[in-house]
N, C-alpha and C positions, 0 to 999 in steps of 0.2 A: 504494500500500500504506500502510495507516494504523497499523501496529503499532508500539508501543513497550513491549511486554510485559516485565515483569520477573518477576512472580509467575505470570501466566497463561501462563506459558510453557505270489403272491405266490405277496410271495406267490409260491409255486412256480407257474408257469403250467402245469405238467404237460406230459406228452408229447403230448397231443392238441392243444395250442395252439401255433401258430407264433410263435416269439419272434424279434423283430428287435432286436438290440443296437444302441444308438444309434450307437456308433462304427463299426459295420460297415454300416449301412444307407445306401444311396445316397439323398441328400436330393432328387434330381431325377428319381426314377423316375416314369414315366407311370402314371396311374390313370384308370379310368372312373368318372365321377360321374353318378348318375342324376338326371335332371331332376326337380324336385319343385316344391312351391308357392313355394319361395324363389327369386326371379328372379335372385339373385346367384350361384347355384351353376351353374357351367358344366360342360358335358360334355367329357370327355377333356382335363382340365386337367393341366398339368405340376405335379409335386410341387414345393412351395416349400421352401427351406432350413428345416430343423427338423421337417418333416413326414416322419416315419419310417414312417408307415402303421400304427403300433401300434394306434390306435383303430379302424381300418377293420373289424376283425373283430367289433366290438361294434355297428356301425351296423345299424339295421333299416329296410328300405325296404318300405313297404306297397303300392307301385304294382302294380296288376293282381293283387292277392292277395285271397283270401277271408278274412273275419273268423274268428278262432279264439279259444277261451278261452286262458288262460295255460298250460293243460296240453295245448293243441294241437288240440282238437276243433273242427272247423268249425261255426259256429253263426250264427243270426240274432239280433242283439241290439238291435233297434229297438223292439220291442213285447213287453210282459210276457205270460207264459203265464197264461190265465184259464179259468175254468169257464164257458164261454159268452161271447159277445161282450160282454155287459154284466155278467158275473159277477165273483166275487172272484178276485183274483190268488192263484195257488197257491204254497204254500211250497216245493214241489219244484222250482220254477223256478231251477235252479242258475245259469243264464245271468244272470238278474236279480240273484241274491244275490252272485255273484262280481263282477259289474260294479259294483254299488253298494258292496260292501265295498272293492274296490280304490280306488274314488273317495274313500270316506271316509278312506282312509289314504294319500292321495297326498302330503299335506304332512308335512314333518318339522319338528321344532322349529327355529325360526330362530336364528341365532347371537345370543348375548346381547349382543355388540357386533359391529360390522362386518357387520350383517345386510344393509344396502343395498350392492350391489356389481355390478360388471361385469368381464368378463375376456376375454382373447384368448390364442391360441397364437402361438408364434414360435420364435426360436432365439437362442442365445448363440454368438458366435464369438470365440475367444481370439485376442488380438493376438500372442501369443508363447508360447514354452515357459517357464512360470513355475516349473519344478521346483526352481529355486534358492531359492524362498520357500515353496512348498507342494507336497505330494505328491498334491494333488487331481488326479485323472486328466483331468478336463475342462479343466484349465489346463495340460496337459503338452505341448501341441503347437500351434504357430502355425496358425491357420486351422481348428482343430477345431470342429465344429458340435455343439451340444448343444440338444435341444428344451427349450423353456420354456413355462410357463403363468403368466400374470401376472394377478392379481386385484386390482382397485382397489375402494375402499369408503369410505363414511363410517363413523364410529365409533358415534355415539350413537343414530341413528335406526333405526326399524324397516324391514323390507323394503319397505314401501309409502311411505316418506318420499321427499322430493325429493332430487335429486342436488346442488342448488346451495345447500344449507343451509351455515351456517358451522360448520366442524368440522375437526379434524385428519383426514387421509385415510389409509386403509390402502394399502400398497404391498407386496403379498406375491408373491414370485417363487418358482416351483418350477423347479429345474433337473433334468431327467430324465437324469442322468449315466449313464455306462456302469459306474459303481460304486455305484449307488443314488441315491435322491432326496435332493436338497439343497434345503431351503426357507429363504429369507431373508424372514422375516415382519416387515416394517418399516412405516414411515409416510412421509408427505411432509414430515415435520419430523425433524431429527436428535436430538430430545430428547423425553422423555415427561413426564407430569404427576407421577409418583410415583417413589420410589426403591426401594420394597420391594413385592414381590408381595402381602404381607399387606394392603396398602392398596387393592388393585384392586377388590374388591367395594364398598368404601366410595366410591371414585371413581365407579364406574358407577352405584351407587344414587343418588348425589347429582346426576349429570347427566341421568339418565333422567327422563321426565315425572313430575311429582308424583304420588305413589301414590293420592291421593284422587280426583283428577279426570282423570288421564292427560293432563295439559297441562303444558308445551308439547311437541309432538312434534319430535324432532331439533333441539333447541335448548337452550342453557345460560342463556338469559335468564330465570332464575327464582331464587328464594331459596335452595333447597338447593344448587344448583351453586355459587353465589357464596359461600355460607357455607363450603362445603368449600374453595374456592380461597383464601379469605381466612384460613382457619384452618390451612391447610397450604401454607406458602410455597414448598415444592418445586414447586408447580403453576405458579408465576408465569412461568417461562421458556416452557414449552409454551403457556401461555395467551397470551403475547405473539405467538407464531407464529400461533395460531388467530385472534387479533383482527386480524391483518394480512392482506394479500392471499393468503398461504399457506392461509388458512382457506376461501377462496372461489376456487379456481383456475379459469381459463378452461376447461380441459378436463383429462381424465386425461393427454392427450398433452403438456400443458404443465406437468406436475408432476414434480419430482424425487423420488427415493426414497432412503431411508436405512435402514440396518440397526438404528439406534438404539443397540443394545448394542455392547460391545466383544467381539470374538471373537478367535480365533487362527488363523494359518496355521502349519502344521508341515511340515517337510521329512521325507523318508524317514529322514534321520539323527536326527530328533527335535529339530532346532533350530526354535524357535518365535518368532514376532513377534505382537504385538497388532495387530488390524486394526479399521477402521471401514468398513463398506460404503457406497458412494455410487453412485447411478444418476442421471446428468445428462441431461436431455432434450435431444436435438439439435434439437428444435423451439423451444427456448428456454423461459423461464419467463414467465408473465404471469397476470393474474387479472381477475376482475370487480370492480366496486365494489358496495357492499352493497345499495343500492336496486335496482340492476340484477339482482343475484342473487336478491333477494326476489321481484321481478316475474317473473323467469324461472322460478322454482319453480312459479308458477301457470300460466304460458304453456306450459311443457314440463318437467314434473317429471323426464323421462328425458333431459334435454339431454346430460349427460356420456356416458351409455351409447350414445345415438344417435350422438354425435359420433365416438366410438371405432369403432363399427360401420361408419359411413359412410366414415370415413377408410380403413379396411382394404379395404372393398369397392371404393373408388376407386383403390386401389393406392398411397395415400399412407401407407405403412407407418410407424408411429411407431418412433422409435429412441431408445435411451439409451446413453450411454457408461458402462460399468461400471468402477468403480475402487475402490481401497482406500487408506486412510491407513495407513501402516506405522509401527509404533512399537516400539522395543526394549522387552523385558520390564522392564528396569531403570528405564524412564522412566514407569512407570504413575502416579507422583506428581510428575512433573517440570514440569507445565504450570500449576501453581497450583490444580489441582483433581484429583480422583481419577477415573481413566479407568473405574473400575467404577461410577461414578455415571451413571445413564441420563438425568439431567436436564442434563447438560453435553455440549458438543461441542468438538472441537479446531478452531480456526480454520484454514482452509487456508493462510493466510499462514505459519503456524507449521509445519504438516505438510502439504505439498502432497498432492493425490490422485494416486496412480499409476494411470493407465488400464491395465486388463488385458484389455478386450474390449468388444464392443458387443452390445446386445440389440435385436432387431427383432421387432415383432409383425406377423404377416402373415396370420393366419387367424382368423376368427371361430368361436366355438363352433357346433356343429351343433344342440345342444340345451341350453338354459339350465340346466334343472334337473340333467340328468345330468352336466354339466361344471361350470358356474360355481357352482351351489348345492351340489353334492356334493363339490367339491374341499375337502379337509380339510388345510389347512396346519398346520405344526407346527415351531416353532423347534428342536425336538429332532431333526428330520430332518437329519442331517449325514452327511458322507462322510469318508473317510480324507483327512487333510491339513487338516481344519478342526476346531477345538475351541472349547469355550465359555470364558467367563471366570467369575469369581465375582460378577458383577453380581447383586445380590439380586433384582432384578425379573426378569431373565432366568432365574434359577434357579427361581423360582416358575412362570414360563410353561412351563418344560419339563415340569412336571406338569400344569398346567391345560389345555393344548391337547389332550393325549391324553384327559383326562377329559371335556372338553366334546364331543369327537368321539364318544366312546362314548355319551354322552347323546343326541346328534343322530341317530346311526346305529342305536341300539338294541342295540349289541353291539360286540365288539372287532374285527370283520372289515371295518372301514371301509377298510383299505388295499387290499382286493380290488376295490373299486369301480373301474371302468376308468380314470377320470381320476386316481385315486390310485395306480394300480399302477406300480411301478418298471419300467424297461426291462430289468431283469436278473431272472433266476430267484431265487426266495427259498427258502432252506433253513433251517428251524429246527424246534423241537419244540413250537411253539404249535399248539394243536388246538381244534377244535370251536367252540362259541359260536354265537350267533344269526347266521343268514345265511352260514354257512360254504359257500363255493362251490367248494372244492377237494377232490379225492379223494386224500388222503395215502396213499401206498403203503408208507411206512416204519412197521412195527409197533413199532420200537424208539424210542419217542418220549421219550427221556430221555438224559441224559449224566451222567456218563461211562459208556460202554457198551463191551462186547466183541462183542455179537451182530451189530452192524452195523459192525464194524471202527472204532468210535469216531466214525462219521459221525452227523450233520454235524460236521465237525471245527472246531476253534476257529481263528478268524482274528485276527491281531494285527499288530504292527509288522513282524515278520519272516516271518510265514507267512500266506498267503492274501490278501495286500494288505489287511489289515483296518484298521478304525478303531483309533486308539490315542490315549490322553490325552497331552497335551504333558508331557514329562518335567520341564520347568521349573516346572510348577505346584507350589506349596508352600503349606502352611498357615502363614500369617504369625503369627497369634495363635490359640493353641489353646484359649483360655478360652471357655466357653459363655456368651454374652451375648444378651440380647434388647434391642438398642439400635442406634441409628444411628451409623455411624462418624463420628468428628470430621472426617474428610476430606470428608464429604458436606454439611457444615453451612453452606456459603456458598450462599444461595438467590438472591442479588440481583445479583452481579457480572455473570453472563452475561445475564440479562434486560436489564441496562444496556448491555451490548455489543450486543445485538439492537437496542435502541432507538437507540443512536448510529449504527447502520449503515443506518438508513432515510433516504430522502430526505424533504424536508419534506411533500410530499403524502402519502406513506405514513404518516408520523407522524400526520398529521391523520386518516387513515383508521382508525388504531388508536384514537385519541382518540374518534372518532365511534362506533366499534364498542363501546368501553367505555361510552360514554354510553348507547347503545341498550340494551345488556345490563343495566346497572345501573338504568336507568329502569324496567325490568320487575320489579325487586326491591322488595318492599314493606317489608322490614325495614330501618329506618334504621341499626340496629346493624351489619347486614351491609354496607350501603353504606359506612359509616364504616371498617369493618375493611378493605374492599377498597382504599379510598383510602390507608390507612396502608401497605398493601403497595406500591401504586404509588409512594408517596412515597419508599420505600427504593430504588426504581429511578431515578426522576427527579422532581424537585419540579415542574417544568413540566408533566409528564404528569399528576401528581396534581392540580395546580391546575386545569388545563383540564377534567378530568373532574369534579372536585368541584363547581366552580361551576355546572355544568349539571345536577347531580342534587341540589342543595340540601344539600350536606355542607360543613361548615366545613373550610377548608384548613389542614392542620397545618403547623408550622414545617418547613423543609427539614431533612432528615437525610442528610448527605453521606457517611456511613460507607462506602458502597459505590459512590460516584460516581467515574467515571473517563472518559477521552476516547478510549478504544480503539474501533476500528471494524474491520469485515471487509467485503470487497467481495462476498461470496458469499451475501448474504441478500436484498437488494432484488429484487423481482420486476418493477420498472418502470425500473430504472436503464439497462438495455441494450435495444436494439431486438431484435426477433425475428430469428433467422438466416434464416428463410424463412416464407412465408405459405401453404403448402399446407394445404388443409383448412379455411381460414377462410371464413366466410360473408359474402357481400355481397348486399344488397338493391338491386335496380334498379327504381325506381318509374317506371311507365309508365301510359298510359291507352289504352283501346280506342277512344277518340274520335279518336285521331291515329295514322295509319299511320306517320308520321315518328317518333313516339315509340316505337312498337313495333320499327321497324327499327333505331333507335338502340340500344334495349335489347338487341336480338339481337346487334348488333356488339360492344357492351361485354361481354355475357355470353360470347361466344366468345373474346374477348381474355383475360378473367380465367380462363376454363376452361383455356385453353392453359397457364396458369401454375400450375395445380393449385388454384385458388380455386374455391369453390362459389358460383356466381351464382344468384340466384333473381329471376326477372322477375315483378313484382307488377302487377296491374291490377284494375279493378273487377269483372271476371268472367273466366271462362275462355274464351279463344279460342286459336287456333293460336299457339304460342310463349310463352304465359303459364304460369308454373309455379305460382303461388299467387295468392290474392286478398286484398284489404285486410281483409276481415272476420276473417281468422284470423292477421293479421300483427302484429308488434310489434317495436319497435327492439331489444329485448333478444335477439331470435333471430338477430341479425346483428352482424358485427364492423365493418361499414361500410355506408354508405347513399349511393346515387347517385340523383339526380332527373334524369330525361331532359327534353328540350325538348318543349314542347307540353302540359305537365301543369299549367299555371297554374290551371285551373279546379278541380283537385283540392283546392286550398288556400284556396278562398274560403269564408268563414264562413257565408254564406247566399246565397240567390238561386236562380236557375234551375239553377245547376250543382250544387246540393246533391243528394246521392245516397242512395237507400235501400239500396244494395248494401254499405254499410259504415257503422260507427258514425260519428257526426259528428266531423269533423276527424281521422279515423284516419290518412290520409297525412301531414297536417301534424304530428300528434303523433309519428309515427315519426321525422320529421326533427328536431323539437325535442328529443325524448327522446334520440335518438342523439347529438345535440350535447351534451346535459347529461351523458350517460354517457361523454363524452370520446372518442367514435368519430370516425374520419375521415368527412367529409361532402363530396360533390361535387354541384355544381349546373350543369346544362347549359342554355344558352339561357334561356327564360323560367321554367325550373325554379327560378330564384333567388327567385321569389315565395314559395317555401316559408319563407323567412326574414323575410318582411315582418311587421312588428309585434313582432319578437323583440328588437330592439335589437342584434342581431349583424350585423356587417358581413361580407358575403360575399367581400370583396376583401382584407381585411387581417387575417384571422384564421388563426392556425396550425391546420393540419389541416382547413381548409375550402378546397375547390378549385373553381374555376369554369372553364368552357370554352364556346366557341361550338360549333355543330353540325357544323362541318367535320370530315372524317375525320382530318385532320392534328392538329387540336386534341384530338379524342377519343383518338387514339393517345398523345399527350403526357399527357393526363389520366390514362389507365390507369397509365402509369409513375409519375406523381406519387402517385396514389392507393395504389398498391402499396407505395410507401415509407411512406405514412401508415399502412397496415395493419401494417407492421413496427414502427412506433412504438407502435401499438395503442391507447394511451390518451394523449390530450393533456392532461397534468396541470394545465396553466395554467388550465383551465376550472373547476377545483374550488377553492372558497373555502377559505382558511386562517383560523384564529383570528387575531384582532387582534394585531399585533406579530410574527407569524410571517412569514418571508420565503420566497419560492417557490424561490429558487435552492438547489441542493443544497450 
C-alpha cells in the first residue's frame, strides 16, 4: 500500500400476458428451444440462472411456416405483381409496397455516443441480506437471483467502427429487479472527461470526426479533440485512462466497470450513505498494446463482440464481483476533493470496496437489433433504496437519456419494447403516443380521483414500497449561480496519482499513445497547450512527449506533484487469475503427419483447460481449423510452433508456398514476440526465430521442448503460466534513462 494521504483523504403487461416476477420464477425451469440456423442453440436446454423466461413470449420462430404480411395475410413475396411478364409493376401490389416500406424503415437513429456495442444476458446474485444499508429488494436476501443485461460499447465511434479503437468503454448494466428496472450506466474508467452536463455536446462535437471530411472515425487523434482536452483541464484524468491500457482492453471480459457518479443507498428508515459502484472482472484485467490493437481492427473489427459471444457459447461465462464504496454523508468533502465531482475517484486504499454480489453473463442475445440495439439504458432508472447525488453531470444525464431514447424510438413508449420492459406490472396515467402497445382499461387517467377509488395510488417511503428521496439530502447553498464549485477546481492531482500508479512499461505506453495522438494534430498551438497540461501532471511525461512532437519543453511546474500511488489501476501488474477463453495458435504443416498429430495433442490439452486452440496449416485437411492466408498474430494470445515446420520459415527456395503470403508463418511468430505474447517452439520449430537475434533458450516467455509427450505435457503447463502473465513487458523498449523495474 502506497498511501500517505493527508488532503486526499408496462408498462402494464395486461391481463392477456403472462407475467413472471423475477423473485418468484424458478431460474432452472426446463424449456424447449427450436433448432434454427444458429448451431449454438440446443434443444431442450435447462434454464440458466437469471433466465426467467420473460422474453420467451416475444420470440418468433418461422420454421415450417408460410410467409405472411405484418397484418397476417399469407402471401408470396419473391416477385412483384406486373401487367404481363414483361410489363410494368402495379401500384396495387400491397405485398411489394409493404415489404419495401418496412425495409426502408428498418434502421433507427444510432446512438450519438456508444453506438458501437455488444451485450449479453445473465444474472446478479446477492452475497447477503444488505437491508442494513439499503432497502433495495434485490439486495435483501442472500442468494437472491436477479436477471441482468449488460451492454458494452465504445464511446466515440459509429456503429460500423472497430471494437479495438482507443476509447473509454461503456459498461451499462440493467438489473430487472422485482421492484422495477435499475440501470447502472457506467464506463470502464471511474472518472469522466467533464464535470457538468452542459459541456457534453461540446465534448462529443470535439471528439467526433471532423465535420468537413468525417475523418478520423472512432479516434481522438485530431485537432478538435486535443484542442478541447487542452482547453478544458477537467479532461486530463479520463484522458490518462484512455491513453493507457484501459483504452484498449483485451476483451469486454477483461474490463472493469464503474458507476462513475456518486449515488446513495437508503434504508427503509431513511438512513443514507454515499456509494460508488464497482464491477471487478474475475477474469482479471489486461489489454492490448497499441500497434496490436490497430492491426486487429483491420484483421477482425468485431474481435470484442466475437470474443464475448464465443466465451458464452463455450460455457466460459464471464463474471464480475459487484461492490460499492460506502461513505458517510458527512464525508463528501473529506478526501481532498468533492465526491460530487465525476472526474475524481476514491482510492480503494482509503475506502475499500465492499463486495455485495456477483454478476455472471450466461446467455447471448437471440436477436441483435431487438435486444442489444433497442435496449435503452437510463441512469434515471432507479428503484427504492437507491438515490442520486447532486453531481452536475449526473443531473444532466437524467434528462438527456430519456430525451435521446424518445428521438431513437420515435415516441415515449420505448419502455414497452420487450428488452426494456420491467419484470413487474406498470400502473400509471401515461397514455397514448406513437407505438402504444397496451390497451389501458382505466378510463380515469388522472389523479387525484374518486371515480377509481384514487387508483393508481401513490407509493412512497411508507406505502406501496415506493421510491423515496434520501431525507438527508439538503440544499447547501441556495444562491442561483452559473459557475463551477471551488471544490471541483483541482484538475491535476488525480491524473498525477494515475501516472504514479503505473509500472514503467505502462508509463511508456501512455507516452507513446500521447505521441501518436499529438503527431496527428496539425496545430502547433494545440500541441503546445497539451504539453502544458501534461507538465502540470509530470514534467517527465511532458518532456518525453514534447521532444517527439517538436514542442519546446516548458520548465517543471510542481504545484500538483506528489508521490501517492494506488494498487488498483495497473492492468499489467498482476497475472490473470485464469486463462479460459484465451486464444492460442498452433502452427503446423500438412507436409508432416508428426506435426499434425503434435498439434492435435496440444490442442486437446489446452481445450481441456478452457483455452481456445486453433490449429493452422497451409490448407484445410482433417484436424486443421484455419489456414495461414487468413491468420495473424494479433488474433491470438499465444503462439506455438510444432516440430516438422522448419520449411514454413524459409525465405525462399522450393519450400516457398502460394497458399499464403510470403513469410506469413514467420511473421506470426515474430509479431507475436514483438507484441509480448508467450511463444513456444517444439523441435525444429525453433527455426522460426532464426535471423531475429532472439535466443530461444534464455528469453522470458519463450518456451522450447522436444517432441516427446512428457516434454509436451510440461510445455503446456509452462505455456499456460505464460498466458496468465499475458504480456512480457521486458520486450518493449523504454525511453533512454527509464528503468524497467516497477
